[in-house]
C-alpha positions as CSV (number, residue, x, y, z in Angstrom):
1,M,0.0,0.0,0.0
2,R,1.5,3.4,-1.0
3,I,0.4,6.2,1.3
4,V,0.8,9.8,0.3
5,F,0.3,12.4,3.1
6,D,-0.6,16.0,2.1
7,C,1.7,18.2,4.1
8,R,1.1,21.4,2.2
9,Y,-0.6,23.1,5.1
10,T,2.6,23.1,7.1
11,R,3.5,26.6,8.1
12,I,6.8,28.3,7.4
13,G,8.9,28.9,10.6
14,R,6.2,28.1,13.2
15,H,3.4,25.7,13.5
16,D,-0.3,26.6,13.8
17,G,-2.9,24.0,14.8
18,I,-3.3,22.2,11.5
19,S,0.4,22.5,10.8
20,R,1.3,20.8,14.1
21,Y,-1.3,18.1,13.5
22,T,0.3,17.4,10.1
23,A,3.9,17.2,11.4
24,G,3.0,15.1,14.5
25,L,0.8,12.7,12.7
26,V,3.0,12.1,9.6
27,A,6.1,11.5,11.9
28,A,4.2,8.9,14.0
29,L,2.6,7.3,10.9
30,A,6.0,6.9,9.2
31,K,7.1,4.8,12.1
32,R,4.5,2.3,11.1
33,H,4.4,2.5,7.3
34,A,6.2,4.0,4.5
35,V,4.9,7.5,3.7
36,T,5.5,10.1,1.0
37,M,4.8,13.7,1.9
38,L,3.4,16.3,-0.5
39,I,4.8,19.9,0.0
40,S,4.2,23.1,-1.9
41,D,7.3,25.0,-0.6
42,H,10.7,23.7,0.2
43,R,10.8,25.7,3.4
44,Q,8.1,23.4,4.8
45,L,10.7,20.7,5.1
46,E,12.3,22.5,8.0
47,M,9.1,21.8,10.0
48,L,8.6,18.2,8.9
49,P,10.3,14.9,9.6
50,H,13.0,13.6,7.2
51,L,10.8,11.5,4.8
52,P,10.4,11.1,1.1
53,W,8.6,14.1,-0.4
54,E,7.2,15.5,-3.7
55,L,6.7,19.1,-4.6
56,I,3.3,20.1,-6.1
57,G,1.1,23.2,-6.3
58,S,-0.1,25.2,-3.3
59,P,-3.4,24.2,-1.7
60,T,-4.7,27.7,-2.1
61,S,-3.9,28.0,-5.8
62,A,-6.6,28.2,-8.5
63,G,-5.5,24.8,-9.8
64,E,-6.3,23.0,-6.5
65,P,-9.6,21.4,-7.8
66,W,-7.4,19.5,-10.3
67,V,-4.5,18.7,-8.1
68,A,-5.2,15.0,-8.6
69,R,-3.5,15.3,-12.0
70,Q,-0.2,15.9,-10.2
71,V,-0.8,13.3,-7.5
72,N,-1.9,10.5,-9.9
73,R,1.7,10.5,-11.2
74,L,2.9,9.2,-7.8
75,K,0.5,6.2,-8.1
76,P,-0.7,6.2,-4.5
77,D,-3.2,3.8,-3.2
78,V,-4.5,6.2,-0.7
79,V,-4.0,9.9,0.0
80,F,-4.6,11.5,3.4
81,T,-5.0,15.3,3.8
82,P,-5.4,17.2,7.1
83,M,-7.9,19.5,5.4
84,Q,-11.2,18.9,3.6
85,T,-10.5,21.1,0.5
86,M,-8.0,18.9,-1.4
87,G,-9.2,18.6,-5.0
88,G,-10.3,15.2,-6.2
89,W,-11.3,15.7,-9.8
90,G,-9.9,12.9,-11.9
91,R,-8.1,11.1,-9.1
92,R,-7.1,7.4,-9.3
93,Y,-6.6,6.7,-5.7
94,R,-8.5,6.6,-2.4
95,L,-8.9,9.9,-0.6
96,V,-9.3,10.6,3.1
97,L,-10.2,14.1,4.1
98,T,-10.1,15.9,7.5
99,V,-12.7,18.2,9.1
100,H,-11.2,19.8,12.2
101,D,-14.3,21.7,13.3
102,L,-17.4,23.6,12.1
103,I,-16.5,26.9,13.9
104,Y,-16.6,29.1,10.9
105,Y,-20.3,28.3,10.2
106,R,-21.1,30.1,13.4
107,N,-18.2,32.5,13.4
108,R,-17.7,33.5,9.8
109,T,-14.7,35.8,10.1
110,P,-11.9,33.9,8.3
111,P,-8.3,33.6,9.5
112,R,-6.5,36.9,9.0
113,D,-3.4,35.4,7.5
114,L,-5.2,34.2,4.3
115,P,-4.9,36.2,1.1
116,A,-7.9,38.4,0.4
117,P,-9.4,36.3,-2.4
118,I,-9.2,33.2,-0.2
119,R,-10.8,35.1,2.6
120,L,-13.7,35.9,0.3
121,L,-14.1,32.3,-0.8
122,W,-13.9,31.2,2.8
123,R,-16.8,33.4,3.7
124,L,-18.9,32.2,0.7
125,Y,-18.0,28.6,1.5
126,H,-19.4,28.8,5.0
127,L,-22.7,30.5,4.1
128,A,-24.3,27.1,3.4
129,W,-23.7,23.4,4.1
130,W,-23.9,22.1,0.6
131,P,-20.2,22.9,-0.4
132,Q,-19.0,20.9,2.6
133,R,-21.3,18.0,1.7
134,M,-20.1,18.0,-1.9
135,L,-16.4,17.9,-0.9
136,L,-16.8,15.2,1.8
137,N,-19.0,12.9,-0.2
138,R,-16.4,12.9,-3.0
139,S,-13.9,11.3,-0.5
140,D,-13.7,7.6,0.6
141,A,-13.5,8.4,4.3
142,V,-13.5,11.4,6.6
143,V,-11.3,12.0,9.7
144,T,-12.0,14.5,12.5
145,V,-10.2,15.3,15.7
146,S,-12.9,14.9,18.3
147,Q,-16.1,13.1,19.1
148,T,-17.8,16.5,19.5
149,T,-17.1,17.4,15.8
150,K,-18.0,13.9,14.7
151,Q,-21.4,14.4,16.4
152,L,-21.9,17.8,14.7
153,I,-21.0,16.2,11.3
154,A,-23.7,13.7,11.9
155,E,-26.2,16.3,13.2
156,H,-25.8,18.3,10.0
157,R,-25.7,15.2,7.7
158,L,-22.5,16.4,6.1
159,T,-21.4,13.2,4.6
160,R,-22.4,9.6,3.7
161,R,-18.8,8.5,4.2
162,P,-17.5,6.8,7.3
163,V,-16.2,9.3,9.9
164,H,-13.3,8.4,12.2
165,V,-11.8,10.3,15.2
166,V,-8.0,10.8,15.0
167,P,-7.3,13.2,17.8
168,N,-4.7,15.9,18.2
169,A,-1.8,15.5,20.7
170,A,0.7,17.7,22.4
171,D,4.4,18.3,21.7
172,M,5.8,19.5,25.0
173,P,9.2,19.1,26.5
174,E,9.6,16.7,29.4
175,L,10.0,18.3,32.8
176,D,12.4,16.7,35.3
177,P,10.6,14.2,37.7
178,V,10.8,16.6,40.7
179,R,9.1,19.4,38.8
180,M,6.5,17.0,37.4
181,G,5.7,15.9,40.9
182,R,5.1,19.4,42.2
183,T,2.1,19.8,44.5
184,S,1.6,23.5,44.2
185,P,2.0,26.2,41.5
186,E,5.3,28.0,41.2
187,S,3.6,31.4,40.6
188,K,0.3,33.1,40.7
189,S,0.0,33.4,37.0
190,L,-2.5,32.4,34.4
191,V,-1.7,31.5,30.7
192,Y,-3.8,31.9,27.6
193,M,-2.6,30.6,24.2
194,G,-4.8,31.3,21.2
195,S,-5.9,33.9,18.8
196,F,-7.9,37.0,19.5
197,M,-10.7,36.2,17.2
198,P,-14.1,37.4,18.6
199,Y,-15.3,33.9,19.5
200,K,-12.2,33.3,21.6
201,N,-13.7,35.8,24.1
202,V,-10.4,36.9,25.6
203,E,-12.1,39.9,27.2
204,T,-13.7,37.6,29.8
205,L,-10.3,36.4,30.8
206,A,-9.1,40.1,31.2
207,R,-12.1,40.8,33.4
208,A,-11.5,37.7,35.5
209,A,-7.8,38.8,35.9
210,A,-9.1,42.2,37.2
211,L,-10.9,40.3,39.9
212,L,-7.7,38.5,40.9
213,P,-5.3,41.4,41.6
214,D,-2.6,39.0,42.9
215,Y,-2.4,37.1,39.6
216,E,-0.8,37.9,36.3
217,L,-2.6,36.9,33.0
218,H,0.0,36.0,30.3
219,L,-1.3,36.3,26.8
220,M,1.1,34.3,24.7
221,S,0.1,34.9,21.1
222,R,0.9,37.7,18.7
223,V,-1.4,40.6,19.3
224,S,-2.2,43.8,17.4
225,D,-1.8,47.2,18.9
226,A,-5.6,47.7,18.6
227,E,-6.3,44.5,20.4
228,R,-3.8,45.3,23.2
229,E,-5.5,48.7,23.7
230,R,-9.0,47.1,23.7
231,L,-8.2,44.5,26.3
232,T,-6.4,47.0,28.5
233,A,-9.4,49.3,28.3
234,V,-11.8,46.4,29.1
235,A,-9.9,45.6,32.3
236,P,-7.6,48.5,33.3
237,D,-7.0,47.0,36.7
238,A,-5.9,43.6,35.4
239,R,-2.2,42.6,35.4
240,I,-1.8,41.5,31.8
241,V,1.5,40.5,30.3
242,F,1.4,40.6,26.5
243,H,4.1,38.2,25.2
244,N,3.2,39.0,21.5
245,G,4.4,35.6,20.5
246,A,6.7,33.2,22.3
247,S,9.1,30.4,21.4
248,D,8.1,26.8,22.2
249,E,10.5,26.8,25.1
250,E,9.2,30.1,26.6
251,Y,5.6,28.9,26.2
252,A,6.3,25.6,27.9
253,E,8.2,27.3,30.8
254,T,5.4,29.8,31.3
255,I,2.8,27.1,31.5
256,A,4.9,24.9,33.8
257,A,5.3,27.8,36.3
258,A,1.6,28.8,36.1
259,T,-1.3,28.2,38.4
260,A,-3.6,27.4,35.4
261,L,-4.1,27.6,31.7
262,V,-7.3,29.5,31.0
263,T,-9.6,30.0,28.1
264,A,-13.1,31.5,27.8
265,S,-13.7,30.4,24.2
266,H,-17.3,30.1,22.9
267,D,-16.3,27.5,20.3
268,E,-13.3,25.2,19.5
269,G,-12.5,22.3,17.3
270,F,-10.2,20.6,19.8
271,G,-8.2,22.6,22.4
272,I,-4.5,21.7,21.9
273,P,-3.4,24.2,24.7
274,L,-5.5,22.2,27.2
275,V,-3.6,19.0,26.3
276,E,-0.3,20.9,26.4
277,S,-1.0,22.3,29.8
278,M,-2.3,19.0,31.2
279,T,0.8,17.2,29.9
280,L,3.0,19.4,32.1
281,G,0.7,18.9,35.1
282,T,-0.7,22.4,35.1
283,P,-4.5,22.5,35.7
284,V,-6.9,24.1,33.2
285,V,-9.8,26.4,33.9
286,V,-11.9,26.7,30.8
287,S,-15.3,27.7,29.5
288,D,-18.0,25.1,29.8
289,I,-18.5,24.0,26.2
290,P,-18.8,20.4,24.8
291,I,-15.3,20.1,23.3
292,F,-13.6,21.2,26.5
293,R,-15.7,18.7,28.5
294,E,-14.4,16.0,26.1
295,I,-10.8,17.1,26.3
296,G,-10.5,18.3,29.9
297,G,-12.5,15.4,31.3
298,E,-12.5,15.1,35.1
299,A,-9.3,17.2,35.4
300,A,-10.7,20.6,34.2
301,L,-12.5,23.3,36.1
302,F,-15.4,24.9,34.1
303,F,-17.1,28.2,34.1
304,A,-19.9,29.9,32.1
305,P,-18.2,31.4,29.0
306,N,-19.2,35.0,29.7
307,S,-18.8,35.0,33.5
308,A,-15.6,36.5,34.7
309,E,-16.9,36.0,38.2
310,E,-17.2,32.3,37.8
311,A,-13.8,32.1,36.1
312,A,-12.2,33.9,39.0
313,A,-14.0,31.7,41.5
314,R,-12.7,28.5,39.8
315,I,-9.1,29.9,40.0
316,R,-9.5,30.8,43.7
317,H,-10.7,27.2,44.2
318,L,-7.3,26.0,43.2
319,E,-5.9,27.8,46.2
320,E,-7.7,25.5,48.6
321,D,-5.8,22.8,50.4
322,G,-4.9,19.9,48.1
323,V,-7.0,21.0,45.2
324,W,-4.2,22.1,42.9
325,A,-2.2,18.9,43.5
326,A,-5.3,16.8,42.8
327,R,-6.1,18.6,39.6
328,S,-2.5,18.4,38.5
329,E,-2.4,14.7,38.8
330,A,-5.8,14.3,37.1
331,S,-4.5,16.6,34.3
332,K,-1.6,14.3,33.6
333,R,-3.9,11.3,33.5
334,E,-6.3,13.0,31.1
335,A,-3.5,14.2,28.8
336,A,-2.1,10.6,28.5
337,R,-5.2,9.8,26.3
338,F,-3.8,12.0,23.5
339,T,-0.6,10.8,21.8
340,W,0.6,10.9,18.2
341,D,1.4,7.2,18.3
342,A,-2.2,6.3,19.2
343,S,-3.6,8.7,16.6
344,A,-1.3,7.4,13.9
345,E,-2.2,3.8,14.8
346,H,-5.9,4.6,14.2
347,L,-5.2,6.6,11.1
348,L,-3.3,3.6,9.6
349,T,-6.3,1.5,10.2
350,V,-8.5,4.0,8.4
351,L,-6.1,4.3,5.5
352,T,-5.8,0.5,5.1
353,A,-9.5,0.1,5.1
354,A,-10.0,2.8,2.5
355,A,-7.3,1.4,0.2
356,A,-8.7,-2.1,0.5
357,R,-12.4,-1.1,0.0
358,A,-14.0,-2.7,-3.1
359,K,-13.1,-0.4,-6.0
360,R,-15.9,2.0,-6.9
361,K,-16.0,4.3,-9.9
362,L,-13.5,7.2,-9.4
363,D,-13.9,10.7,-10.8
């Protein structure tokens, strides 16, 4: 079986969520089966494992609907892509697509780093369900990263194809055993990692921080001057530290020293920062939404998304005798459910089944 893995969504220089999913999954899959990667820029190789690769067109190019013409030359049995938009016209191989979430049907502002024409198409695409149905039904199987999204796919009847859950995982450095066994936080600090899109609801975190004058709120992601000013105005009494981007090492160190990772998001596809924090034994205090219930399990503390008061109360609860230590241990147990090896093992099963399926007429 020849497996081709679409790695063209790998970012240059620094991973985002889909890019990290790509790199983590292809590396673990390659330990189990030979894999050929597809890239669209040689610089992507710096962020990927050392595996065979082929250079083809960009996934955001006008020729993407007919990309199969390039892929057919590689004679794959099955192609896996970590997105749902890979073109399939004229393909002569099995195709497995990925849907990470359905966030942009409810929050239609597209990612800001996309080119203007792609942003317009993105908005149009998410105005109705039929484009998604058309793409997914042209595949042989669909992967998603959570049971929550799988249920939403079924609820909206987005595909007739089998849907499989292949979760995300965390790439965090190992702490020394003494530090991993800590029973209290090293500082009164809170960490948020994520964008400042409206649905992320970061202003609730700022207001909660204002209610906790002895805590610092560390916002790790790059932030615009306008957003910095807005959050400062929302909660002028909060002690907010704007990192404006951080290396992986700085991010891990900030989490490891914190009392908790926090997020007040209204909607998410998975919640990688939760797994990253729990892996290091730092508890998570998060908005009460289905996906965070799935990922945080029994370890997380939950609050109503728009209630800064509830968020502050959950953080204060961690100060009670034994609570932080118990949540820290529970966090490590919950995080152990998410590994690239386990995800790759399941993905290989999905790809094997797709490749072996009785041949149907291809486009």
